[in-house]
N, C-alpha and C positions, 0 to 999 in steps of 0.2 A: 426268884421274886425280886430281889434287889436289882438284878440286871434289867428287868422289864420296867421297874420304876425309873431307873436312870435313863433308859431310852425314851420314855414318855416325857420326862423333864427336858431332855435334849431337843425333842421335837417341838415342845412348847416354846423353849427359848429361841429356837431357830425361826419359828413362825412369828414370834414377837419381834425379833430383830429385822426380818424381812418387811413386816408391816411398818415398823418405825422408819426404816430406810426409804420405803416407798412413800410414806407421808412427807418425808423431807425433800422429795423431788420438786424441782421448780415447776411452775405452771407451764412454762414453755416446753419443758422436756416432756411433761405428761401429755400435753396436747399433740406434740410431734409424734410420740409413741402411739397414741391413740389413732392419729391419722394414718400412720404407717400400717397399723394392724387392720384398719378398715379398708385400705386401698388394696384391690385384688392384684394389680400388676404395677410395674414401674418402680422407680427408685424414690425413696423418701426425700422430701425437700430438706435443705440444710440451711442453717444460719450460724454465723460465727458470733458467739456471745463472749465478750470479754477477751482477755489475753490468756494464753495457755500458761498456767502456773507450773511450778516445779513439782507441786503435789500431784498433778495429773500425769506426770511422766511415768514410764514403766518402772523406773528406779524408785520413785516415790510410792507407787503402788506396792512394789515388792517390799519396801521398808515397812509400810503399814501392815502388810500381811505377816511380816516377821515379828510384830510386836508393837509397832508404833501405831496406836489407834486401834480401832476395832478391826477384827479380821474380815477381809473381803470387802471392806467399804471402799467404794469408788465414787469420786466426785462426778456428778451428773452434768456438770457444765460442759464437759467434752464428750457428751454422749454422741454416738455415731450419727444421730440425726442432725447434729450441729456441725460436724466436720465437713470441710470442702472435699469435693470429689476431684481427684487428680485428672488432668486432661488426658485423653486417649491419644497416643502418638499416631501420626498418619501412617497408613500402610503404603509403602513405596513398592513400585513394581520391581520384581527381581530380574536383573539383567544378567546374562551370561558373562563369565569372566572375559575380560578383554573387549567388551562391547563399547563402541563409540557411536554417537549419533551420526546419521548420514548428513553430510554437508553438501548442499546443492552446488553444481558447477555452472559456469557461465559460457554461453556461446555468443559471439558477436557476429551479426550478419550485415553485409554491405552489398548493395546492388550497384552496378556501374555501367557506364557507356561513355567512353572517351573522357575519363576523369584523371588523366595522367598528371594534371597540374596540382591536384589536391589529395590524391589517394594515398601518397606516401605518408604525409603528416596525419591523415585520418587513421590509418592502421597503426602507426607508431603510438598514437594516444591510447590505444586499447591493447597494448602489449601485455597487460596484466591478466587478460581473459584466458580461460582454459582452452578456448578454441576460437578461431576466426574463419568465417565462411564468406567468400566473395563470389557472387554470381554476376557474370559479365554478359552483356548482350552484344557480343562480337565487336568489340572496340577496334578501331583502326589505328589507335595511337599506342603508347607504351603502357597502357593501364594494366594489362594482364602480366606483363613482365615485372612491373613494379610491385604488384600485389603478391607475386610469388616470392618476393624477398621476405615477406612477413608471414606467409602461411602456404602450406601445400594443398589447401582445400580451395582451389580456384576452379569454378565450373563455368563453362561457356555454353550458353543456350539462347534460343530465339527470344525475342521480346514479346511476351503475351499480354502485357499491360502492367502498370505500376503495382497494383494490388496483388495480382497473381504472382508476380516476380518476388515480392516480399514474402508472401505466404510460402512460396516454394523454397526460398532460402531458409526460412524457419523450419520447414518440414525435414530438410536434409541435415540439419544440425544434430550433433551427437547428444546435446544436453537440452533439458526442457526450458531452462531459464534463458531468455533471449534478450540481448541488447541490440536493437535495430539502429544502425548508424548510417547517415548519408555521407557521401564522399566529400561534401563541403562542410562537414562538422568535425569538431574536436572535443574529446573528453578531457576536462581539466583535471589536475591532480587532486583537487578537493573532491570532485565527483568520483574519480577512480577510487579514492580511499573510502568514500561513503559506500560505494557499490561493493568493494571488498569486504567491508565490515558487515554489510547486509548479507552477503553470501556466506559469511563464516558461520552463520546460524541458520535458523529456519525463518524465512521472511513471513511476516504476518499477513500481508496483502498478496493478491494475485498479480498485481501490476503496479507500476509507479510512474508518476509524471515527473518530468525533469524540466526545470526552468532553462530557457534558451535565450542567449544574448547574441545579438547580431552586430557584426563589424561592418560599417558602411561609412563612406565619406571621411575616412581617416580616424574614426573613433568608435568605441563601443556604445551602442544606442540602448540606454536603459529607460527610455521614455516612449511616448506615443503608444500605438497599438502593438508595437513590436516587443514589449517587455511586460511581464516576464515570459510570455509566450510559452506556456507549459506544453510539453510534448510527451505523450505516452509512448515511451520507447523501451522500457524495461518491463518484461512480462513473462508469465509462465504460459508456454504455448498450449498446455493442456487445458487452459481455461480462457484462451484469447486467440483472436485472429484478426487480420487486416480486412476491413470492409470499406465500402464507399463507392463513389462514382468516378467522374473524370478528375475532379480536384477535391482537396480537403479530405483525403483518405484518413482513416483513423483505426485504432485498435479497439475492437469490441471485446469487453471483458465480462466473464461470468464470475463475479466476486467483488471483493473490496479493492479499492484503488487508493494507494498512498502517494505521498509526495516526498521528493528528495530536495536537498538544499543546494548541492553542488550544481554548477552551471554547465550547460552544453554550449560550446562556442560555435557560432554560425558565420561562415564567410559567404554571404549570399550573392553579392553583385560586385563586378569589377569596377563599374563606374555608373554614372547616371544613364548613359546610353544602354548599357546592359540591363539596368533596372527598367527602363521604358520598354525594351523588347520583351522582358519577362511579363510586364503588366499586359502587353498586347496579347500574348499567348494565354495567360491565365484568364483574362476577361472573356476570351472567345469560348473557352471550355466552361467557364462559370455561367455564361449566358445560355449556352446550349443545355447545360444541366437544368437550369431553371425552366427553360422552355419545354423540356421533355416531361416535366412534372406538371405542366399546365400553368406555370406562373406567368402573370402578365404585369405590365408596367404602364405608367401614364406620365403625362407631362409634369405632374406634381412630384412624382417620385424622382424623375430625372433631374428636376430643378431643385428639389428639397434635400435629397439624401447626401449629395456631395458637400454642401456647406456644413451640414450637421456632422459629417465625418471629419471635416477639417477642424471644427471647434472641439470635437472630442479628442482628436489626436494632439492638437497644438495647445489647448488650454486644460481640458479635463485630465488628460494623461501626461501632461508636463513636457510636451515637445518644445515649448518655449525655453526651457532650461538648457537645451542643447544648442542654442544659438542658431546659426544658419543651417547646419545639418538637420536640426529638429524641424525648422521651417520647411526645408525641401522635402523631407520625408512626410510631413503632415500634408503638404500639397499633393505629393504623388499618391499617397494613400486615398485622398479624396478623389483624385483623378481616376484611380482604379474603380471606385464606386460609380463615378459618372460613366465611364466606358462600359462597365458591366451592364448597367441599365439601358444605355444607348444601344448596345448590341442586342439586348433582349427585345427592345422595341423594334429593331430591324428584323429580327427573326419572326416576331408575331405578325408583321406586315407581309413578309415575303413568303414564309412557309405556310402550307395549308393547315387549317385548324385541325383537320382530321389526323394529321401526323402527330400533333401534340397530344390528341386524345388517346391514340394507340400507344403512345410512349409513356403513359403514366405508370405502367408496371415498373417495379424496381429493376434497375439496370445492373446486370451482373458484371463482374470484373472482366469476363471474356468479351464483353461488348465494347471495351475501351478501344480507342484508336490504336492500331498496331504500328505505333511509332516508337522511337527510342525515348528513354526517360529524359534525355537532354532536350528533346523536342517538346515533350509534354509538360514536364515539371522540372525545369532546368536546375535552378538553385533557389532554395527557399529559406 
């Protein structure tokens, strides 16, 4: 009988203690607990209330349980609803032991035809590449012999056209990343270091444009329409290829295109006479290309475009800062525009109109004149 009375008294005191401790809970704690109980799924929200006192530590709780204060009393300020949730660490992919990311390698491609004067310096500037491929169109000078000093991959084949030759050189390269270089160009040390740094990781873009600076009339020309003259020369062949017509061929890319800072040096012309001969050849093919797509010209274009081109080169693009060389280049650039429209006018007068209509379909690279690159696009 005494044992049953004692147990009933214990239950009464326990109920009274739990009720009194519940009544002492803070309003925020009670609301958080109620919200957590009513929520079917998900984690309870938390708020940090005040500072964590020493009484709320496990040592303090153990001390109170041993006799300091009421047994089992816990301060509700640090209720689990108020404690911050630690961040979940990211799940990293498990790599096998000894795994290293694949680093892309670089192939340099150069197409040549009687380029003995400049091919040695051009290939020496890309000695850092993993591979050099030279495709020659039966040169009659020492081009092939000089090229074999730098690489054993020298292929001699017929000239199918500028675009086809460049695409062929890229297709026979061992590696997917291609740096297309002309025989009259040089890769600077700054550009070489930038390309090496880019190839040491995974390039973000599928292709990169490179600023090109031209050496002419005894100085580097960083004004007029010649600078910065961005050229898309570094690309992944899996997402790019050479396209175009007679002149102004370009790389068509399926993906993002970036830019590099290092310069590509260009030794375009020996002198003014060489420059004028190049203008004569270029304007012939440019006029033919415009005529084949049905482009026409008039006296206003022939008279108006050249002066505008001169003002753009000499004033807007800073040719005046290069003194006499800047003036000469600005005049010759405007002369190029004049000659191009004059030859177009000549074609539309002499050639039948039906020929222009039939030629409006895109011209493939196989339809280019079967001449050497030195005859079509000598040095640009």
